[in-house]
C-alpha positions as CSV (number, residue, x, y, z in Angstrom):
1,M,20.0,-4.7,-3.1
2,S,20.3,-4.5,0.7
3,M,19.9,-1.2,2.5
4,T,22.3,-0.2,5.2
5,Q,21.0,-0.5,8.7
6,A,23.1,2.5,9.9
7,T,21.3,5.8,10.6
8,M,21.8,8.0,7.6
9,A,21.6,11.8,7.7
10,H,19.8,13.7,5.0
11,Q,19.8,17.5,4.5
12,K,16.3,17.8,6.0
13,F,16.0,14.9,8.4
14,T,17.6,11.6,9.7
15,I,16.6,8.2,8.4
16,Q,16.7,5.0,10.5
17,P,16.1,1.9,8.4
18,M,13.9,-0.7,10.1
19,T,15.1,-3.8,8.2
20,P,17.8,-4.4,5.5
21,F,15.2,-4.4,2.8
22,I,12.1,-2.4,3.6
23,G,10.9,0.4,5.9
24,A,12.5,3.4,7.5
25,E,11.6,5.8,10.2
26,I,12.2,9.5,9.3
27,L,13.3,11.4,12.4
28,N,13.6,15.0,13.4
29,L,11.1,16.8,11.2
30,D,7.6,18.4,11.5
31,L,5.4,17.6,8.5
32,A,3.4,20.7,9.2
33,Q,6.5,22.8,8.3
34,Y,7.4,21.1,5.0
35,N,9.1,22.8,2.2
36,Q,9.8,21.5,-1.3
37,D,13.3,20.4,-0.6
38,M,11.9,18.2,2.3
39,I,9.2,16.9,-0.1
40,A,11.8,15.9,-2.6
41,E,13.9,14.0,0.0
42,I,10.8,12.2,1.4
43,R,10.0,11.1,-2.1
44,D,13.5,9.8,-2.6
45,A,13.3,7.9,0.7
46,L,10.0,6.4,-0.3
47,L,11.5,5.1,-3.5
48,T,14.4,3.6,-1.6
49,Y,12.6,2.1,1.4
50,K,9.1,1.4,-0.1
51,V,7.5,2.7,3.1
52,V,8.5,5.5,5.5
53,F,7.2,6.3,8.9
54,F,6.9,9.5,11.0
55,R,6.3,9.9,14.7
56,D,4.8,12.6,16.9
57,Q,3.0,14.5,14.1
58,K,0.1,16.8,15.1
59,L,-1.4,17.4,11.7
60,T,-5.0,18.5,11.3
61,R,-7.1,16.8,8.6
62,A,-6.5,19.8,6.3
63,Q,-2.7,19.6,6.9
64,H,-2.8,15.9,6.2
65,I,-4.5,16.5,2.9
66,D,-2.2,19.3,2.0
67,F,0.9,17.3,2.8
68,A,-0.3,14.4,0.7
69,R,-1.1,16.7,-2.2
70,Q,2.6,17.6,-2.5
71,F,3.2,14.2,-4.1
72,G,0.4,14.3,-6.7
73,P,-3.3,14.6,-7.3
74,L,-5.5,12.9,-4.7
75,E,-8.1,10.3,-5.2
76,I,-11.5,9.7,-3.5
77,H,-12.3,6.2,-2.4
78,P,-15.9,4.9,-3.1
79,A,-16.1,3.8,0.6
80,T,-15.9,7.5,1.7
81,P,-19.3,8.6,3.0
82,K,-21.2,10.8,0.5
83,G,-21.3,14.4,1.6
84,Q,-18.2,14.2,3.7
85,A,-16.6,17.7,4.0
86,D,-13.2,16.4,3.1
87,P,-13.8,13.4,0.8
88,E,-10.0,12.9,0.3
89,V,-9.9,11.4,3.8
90,L,-10.9,7.7,4.2
91,R,-11.5,6.9,7.9
92,I,-10.9,3.3,8.7
93,E,-12.3,2.6,12.2
94,H,-13.0,-0.7,14.0
95,G,-14.2,-1.4,17.5
96,P,-16.7,-3.5,19.5
97,D,-19.2,-3.5,16.6
98,S,-16.7,-3.9,13.7
99,R,-13.8,-6.4,13.6
100,G,-10.9,-5.3,11.4
101,S,-11.0,-6.8,8.0
102,E,-7.9,-5.4,6.3
103,N,-5.9,-8.4,7.6
104,M,-4.8,-9.8,4.2
105,W,-1.7,-8.9,2.1
106,H,-2.9,-6.4,-0.5
107,S,-2.0,-3.4,-2.6
108,D,-4.6,-0.7,-2.5
109,V,-7.2,0.0,-5.2
110,T,-5.7,-2.3,-7.9
111,W,-9.2,-2.5,-9.3
112,R,-8.7,1.0,-10.7
113,Q,-7.4,1.6,-14.2
114,C,-4.7,3.7,-12.6
115,P,-4.2,2.4,-9.1
116,S,-2.7,4.7,-6.5
117,L,0.9,5.8,-6.2
118,G,0.7,5.5,-2.5
119,S,-1.2,6.3,0.7
120,I,-0.4,8.3,3.8
121,L,-2.1,6.8,6.9
122,R,-2.4,8.7,10.2
123,A,-3.2,7.1,13.6
124,I,-6.1,8.8,15.4
125,E,-7.1,6.3,18.2
126,L,-5.3,3.1,19.1
127,P,-5.8,0.0,21.3
128,P,-3.5,-0.4,24.2
129,V,-1.6,-3.1,22.3
130,G,-2.1,-4.6,18.8
131,G,-3.2,-3.2,15.5
132,D,0.3,-3.1,14.0
133,T,0.7,-2.9,10.2
134,L,3.1,-5.1,8.2
135,F,4.6,-4.2,4.9
136,A,6.2,-6.4,2.3
137,N,8.7,-5.5,-0.4
138,M,7.3,-6.9,-3.6
139,V,10.4,-6.0,-5.6
140,L,12.4,-8.3,-3.4
141,A,9.6,-10.9,-3.5
142,Y,10.0,-10.9,-7.3
143,D,13.8,-11.0,-7.2
144,R,13.7,-14.1,-5.0
145,L,11.7,-16.1,-7.5
146,S,13.4,-18.8,-9.5
147,D,14.5,-17.9,-13.0
148,A,12.0,-20.4,-14.3
149,M,9.1,-18.7,-12.4
150,K,10.2,-15.3,-13.6
151,E,10.2,-16.5,-17.2
152,K,6.7,-18.0,-16.7
153,I,5.1,-14.9,-15.2
154,D,6.8,-12.0,-17.0
155,G,4.3,-10.6,-19.5
156,L,1.2,-12.4,-18.0
157,T,-1.9,-10.4,-17.2
158,A,-4.2,-10.6,-14.2
159,V,-7.7,-9.3,-13.6
160,H,-8.5,-7.2,-10.6
161,D,-12.1,-6.9,-9.2
162,I,-13.4,-4.3,-6.7
163,A,-16.4,-6.6,-5.9
164,R,-14.2,-9.2,-4.2
165,V,-14.0,-6.9,-1.2
166,F,-16.3,-4.0,-1.5
167,A,-19.6,-5.6,-2.7
168,K,-20.3,-6.7,0.9
169,R,-18.8,-3.6,2.5
170,L,-20.8,-1.2,0.3
171,K,-23.9,-3.4,0.2
172,K,-23.9,-3.5,-3.6
173,T,-24.1,-6.4,-6.0
174,P,-21.0,-7.1,-8.1
175,E,-22.9,-5.9,-11.2
176,E,-23.7,-2.5,-9.6
177,L,-20.1,-2.0,-8.7
178,H,-18.9,-3.1,-12.1
179,D,-21.0,-0.4,-13.7
180,L,-18.8,2.1,-12.0
181,Y,-15.6,0.2,-11.7
182,P,-15.3,-2.6,-14.2
183,P,-12.7,-5.3,-13.6
184,M,-9.3,-4.2,-14.7
185,E,-6.4,-6.0,-16.4
186,H,-2.8,-5.3,-15.0
187,P,0.5,-7.1,-15.6
188,V,1.4,-9.8,-13.1
189,V,4.8,-8.3,-12.9
190,R,4.8,-4.5,-12.9
191,T,7.7,-2.2,-13.9
192,H,7.9,0.7,-11.4
193,P,7.5,3.9,-13.3
194,E,10.3,5.7,-11.4
195,T,12.8,3.1,-10.3
196,K,12.2,0.8,-13.2
197,Q,12.4,-2.2,-10.8
198,R,10.1,-5.2,-11.4
199,A,7.6,-6.0,-8.7
200,L,5.0,-8.7,-8.2
201,Y,1.6,-7.0,-8.7
202,V,-1.1,-9.5,-7.8
203,N,-2.7,-9.6,-4.4
204,A,-5.1,-11.8,-2.5
205,A,-7.7,-9.1,-1.9
206,F,-8.5,-7.9,-5.5
207,T,-6.9,-10.2,-8.0
208,S,-9.5,-12.7,-9.3
209,H,-7.6,-14.7,-11.9
210,I,-4.8,-14.7,-14.5
211,K,-6.1,-13.9,-18.0
212,D,-6.1,-16.7,-20.6
213,M,-5.1,-19.4,-18.1
214,A,-7.2,-22.4,-17.0
215,A,-9.0,-21.7,-13.7
216,D,-7.2,-24.3,-11.6
217,E,-3.8,-23.4,-13.0
218,S,-4.5,-19.7,-12.4
219,A,-5.6,-20.4,-8.8
220,A,-2.5,-22.5,-8.0
221,L,-0.1,-20.0,-9.5
222,L,-1.7,-17.0,-7.7
223,K,-1.6,-18.9,-4.4
224,E,2.1,-19.5,-4.9
225,L,2.7,-15.8,-5.7
226,Y,0.6,-14.5,-2.8
227,L,2.7,-16.5,-0.4
228,T,5.8,-14.6,-1.3
229,A,4.6,-11.6,0.8
230,W,4.4,-13.9,3.9
231,N,8.2,-14.3,4.1
232,P,9.4,-12.3,7.2
233,E,12.6,-11.6,5.3
234,V,10.8,-9.3,2.9
235,Q,8.7,-7.5,5.6
236,C,8.8,-4.9,8.3
237,R,6.3,-4.4,11.1
238,F,5.2,-1.0,12.4
239,R,3.9,-0.4,15.9
240,W,1.6,2.6,15.9
241,E,1.4,5.5,18.4
242,V,-1.1,8.3,18.3
243,G,0.4,10.9,15.9
244,S,2.3,8.2,13.9
245,M,2.1,8.3,10.1
246,A,3.0,5.8,7.4
247,F,3.6,6.6,3.7
248,W,3.9,3.6,1.5
249,D,4.6,3.1,-2.2
250,N,1.6,1.1,-3.4
251,R,3.5,0.2,-6.7
252,A,6.3,-1.7,-4.9
253,S,4.8,-3.0,-1.6
254,Q,1.9,-4.7,0.0
255,H,0.6,-4.3,3.5
256,F,-1.4,-6.2,6.1
257,A,-3.2,-4.6,9.0
258,A,-3.2,-7.0,12.0
259,S,-6.7,-7.5,13.3
260,D,-5.7,-8.7,16.8
261,Y,-7.2,-5.9,18.9
262,F,-11.0,-6.7,18.9
263,P,-13.0,-5.4,20.6
264,Q,-10.7,-2.4,21.3
265,V,-11.0,0.7,19.1
266,R,-8.5,1.4,16.3
267,A,-9.2,4.5,14.2
268,M,-7.0,5.6,11.3
269,E,-7.3,8.2,8.5
270,R,-5.9,7.7,5.0
271,V,-5.2,10.1,2.2
272,T,-4.3,8.5,-1.1
273,I,-2.3,9.8,-4.0
274,A,-3.4,8.9,-7.5
275,G,-1.1,6.9,-9.7
276,D,-0.7,5.8,-13.3
277,Q,-1.6,2.8,-15.3
278,P,0.6,-0.3,-14.5
279,Y,2.8,-1.7,-17.3
280,F,5.5,-4.3,-17.9
281,D,8.6,-3.3,-19.8
282,P,10.7,-6.4,-20.7
283,A,13.7,-4.2,-21.5
284,A,13.7,-2.4,-18.1
């Protein structure tokens, strides 16, 4: 279902959709001054637009954490340095000595038994140009599949593996990581727990294979499903400014951080809200 491109007024703020199908900027509010009515409206906007954006916010780390906590319990990422005073914050920073590596379409932490509800990312330092983040509506990506493809993948199960990305980053063997985070099985098509929409739930970063399928057939099918996120008609693109924030629904979207700014510095801080175990409901 298409979203209107007209600016829409809510009780607590104004929404400006970015595309017909995904993304909206939320205008005229200060997240440091939230109340529960505002939180409820932001949650509603998130479910509608899959990702919402805020400008000119001046939150401290503590305020960032507090705002995110209004949407549910927070999770701690294994890449967060041990002993960090605020372990809920994952700092993602690249510069002359570190080229950005988040430039693939993915949904966060799908290697968890209960992957995240969503994340709230805050821009700290940015290059003069570049470093945009793109988001894809995976409900629409599923809707646009042929009926034959939907029938083929509904009810299939895929395996998600943390070691595909984080073995190298954390300097651990896959076996060491699997002791803490064993590979997880999730449905290829996920039913959203709140909207009941169906979304594609495989991603190039963490999905290793489709269960009970020959390796070559699994690889070919996953490649075809991954490519659905690359269609500009299911995407929006956000150009960051210092003080900008993005809040995405990890259950219904994927994102891609453009790594086009090397060797400039791009520093972001992310707080992530814990989610629930994915499922597929054929009746939904």
